[in-house]
N, C-alpha and C positions, 0 to 999 in steps of 0.2 A: 794553230800550233800551241801546245802546252808550254808554259813558262815555269813549271814547277822547279824549285831549287832542290839540289841534293838534300836528302834528309839525314839527320844525325840520330837515328834510332837503331833498332835491331837489324834493319835492312843493310847497314854498312858492313855486316859480317856474313851476309848471305852468300851462298854459292848457287848460281842460277845456270842450269844446263839447258841449252837451246839446240835442238837437232832438227834435221829436215833435209830434203833433197836440194840440189842446186836450183837457184832461182826462186826459192820459196820465201825469201826475204830475211834469211838468218842473219846475215852480216849487218845490214842496216838496222834491223830490229835490235840485235844484240848491242851494237854500239850505242843506239839511242837509249836503251834501257840502262846500260852502264853509266852513260852520261847523266841521265835523269836521276839516278840513285847514288851517284858518286862512287861507283864501283870500278874496279879494273876490268879489262876486257881481253880475252884470249881467242884468237882465230886459229883453231887447230887445223883447218883446211890449208891455211897459209904455211903451216909447219910442214905438212906433207908436200906441198908444192915446192917449198924450199929444198927439201931432200931430193925431190925429183929434179929440180934445176941442177943441184950438185952432181947427181948421177949423170945427167946429160953433159954437163960441163967437163966431167972427168972421163968421158968416153965409155961409161958403163952401159952395156946392152940392157935397156930397161925391160925388154921382153924376156930376159933371162932371170927368173926369180932367184936362182942360186947366186948369180953374179951380184944382183942387188943386195941380197942378204949378206954376202961377204963384205960389203962396204957399208952396211947399215950403221955401224958404230962410228964411222969416220966424220961425217959432217957435224960441225958445231953450230947448232941452230939456236938463235936467241930471238925471243919475241918481246917487243915493246907492248905494254899493256894499257897505254893511254887511249881511251875510246875515241878521243878527238883526233889523235894522230898515231895510230898503231903502226909499228914498224916490224920488219922481219929481216934478219941478217943470217948469213951462212959464212962461217970462218971469218967473221968480222966485216963482211961485205954486205951492204944494203942491197937486197934483191927484190924489193917491193914491186918494182915495175917488171922485172924479168920473169917473175913467177906467174904473171898473168898473160904471157905470150902463148902463141899457138903451139910451140914445141912442148911446153909444160902442160898445156891443156890436153894434148894428145897422149901424154905419158903418165900423168898423175894417177890414173886409176890402177894400172898394173903395179906401179911402185907402191901405192897405198895398200895394195892387197897382200904384200909380202909380210908374213908374220913377224919377222925380225925388225922390219921398219915400224910396224905398229907397236911392238913391245918397247922399242926405243922411244917413240913419241908418247906412249902411255906414261912412261916414267917421267918425262919432262912435263907433261900436262898435269899429272897429279901433283908434282912438286910445285907448279905454278899456282894451283888451286888450294894448296895446303893451308895457307894463311887466311883463307876466306875472303869475302868482299870482292867477288869476281863474277863476271858473266862469261861462260865458256860456250863457244859455239862449234858445232861439228856434225858428225853423222852417227857417232856412237858414244856421246858424252853421257847421256842419262842411262844408257843401257850397259856400258862397259867402263868408261873412264871414271865417272862419278855417279855410280848407281845410288848412292845415299844422299845426293844433292837434295836439299829440302824443296827446291823449286825446279821442276822439269817441264819443259815445253817442247812440243813437236809441231813444227810449222809445215803446212803443205799449201799448194795452190794448183789450179788447173794447169796442165802442160802448156797451153797456149799463153797463159799469163806469165808463167815462169820464163818461157822462151822470149816473150816480148821484153821482159825486164832485163834478162841477161844480154839480149841483143843491144838494148839501149846502153847498158853498162859498157859494152864492148865497142861503142861508137857506131852503132847502126849496122851491125852484122845482119846477115840474112836470117829472118825469123824462122823460116821453115828448116833451114840447115841447123840453126841453133837448137830448135826443138828436137830434131833427130839426135843431135849430140847429147842433149840432156837426158833423153830417154835411154840412150845407150849407156850413159853413166849411171843412171838409176838401176839398170839391169845388172851392171857389174857390181855396184855398191850393195845391192840388196841380196845378191846371191854368193858373194865371196864367203869363203869358209871362216875367215877370221873377222870378228866384229862387224857383221853385216849391218846395213842401214835398216833399223827397225824403230818402232815407237816404243820407248821404254815403259815398263810397268809404272803406273802412277803419273804418267805425263799428261799434261793438259794439251789437247789437240786443238790447234787454231788453224782454220783454213783462211789464208790471207787474200784469196782471189778477189773478193768484193770489198776489201778494206784498204784504206790509205795506210801509209806507214805510221803516221801518228796514232791512228786508231789501234793498230796492232801493238805499238809501244805502250799505249794506255792500258790495254788489256793485260799485258805481261807485268807492267808496273803495279797494277791493281792486285794481281795475283801475288806478287812478291810481297807487297805490303800486308796483304791478308795473312800470309804465312808468317811474316815477321811479327805480326801482332798476336800470333798464336791461334788464329781463327781457322787455319788449315786451308788447303787449296779450294 
C-alpha cells in the first residue's frame, strides 16, 4: 500500500470527476484518491439516496414521478466531504446507514430519474465543487455536472466482479441476485432521458476488474498529478 503524503502543489485545487456503474469501485477509489491528494470528497450517489430515503419516510409514492417532482425541493441534503469520514444528512438527521438499506436500494433508480430531483442535486453538486480541490463521484459527473473538470475518469468492471464486490459490501448478499440487481440498475441509469450513465468525452477509461484498489488509486493519482503538472492526461 502506498504511503504517499498529500501534496501541496497544483493538485490541491483540482476537480476530479469519477463516474461508472455500481460496483465498479467508484467510492473506494474516489475516497482513496481524495485522501492521497488531500482533497475533499463528494458522493453524489449518497445524495440521491438521501432524497429517496426522505421520499419514503414522508410517504411519497416513488413510482409516481409527478409526486416525487412535487416534493423535490423539500429535503435539506447536506454532505460531509472528509474522505476518511464522509457523512450525509437530511433535514439535520444523519442517514448514512439508512440510505444503504433494501428499501432505498429498490427505490433510488426511479427517484434519481426524475428531472426535478436531478436539477436540484445538480445545483448542490456544482456548489460543492465550485471551490475546487475535490473528487466527485457519480454517474453523470464528467458528462453533465462538471463537464469542464480537468480530470475525468470512467471506471468499469466485469459484472461478476462488480456483483462480488457489492455482495461483500452488503455483508455476504447472494452474488447472483446482486448481479441481476446491478444489471437492472445499469439498464435504468443508461437509458433514462435525463443525464444517463455514459462515459464523458475526454474521460480516461479504467477497467478495474483485474486490479487491486491500491493499483486503481495509483493510476488515478498519477493521472491527476500529470494534469496538475500541465502534462495533460
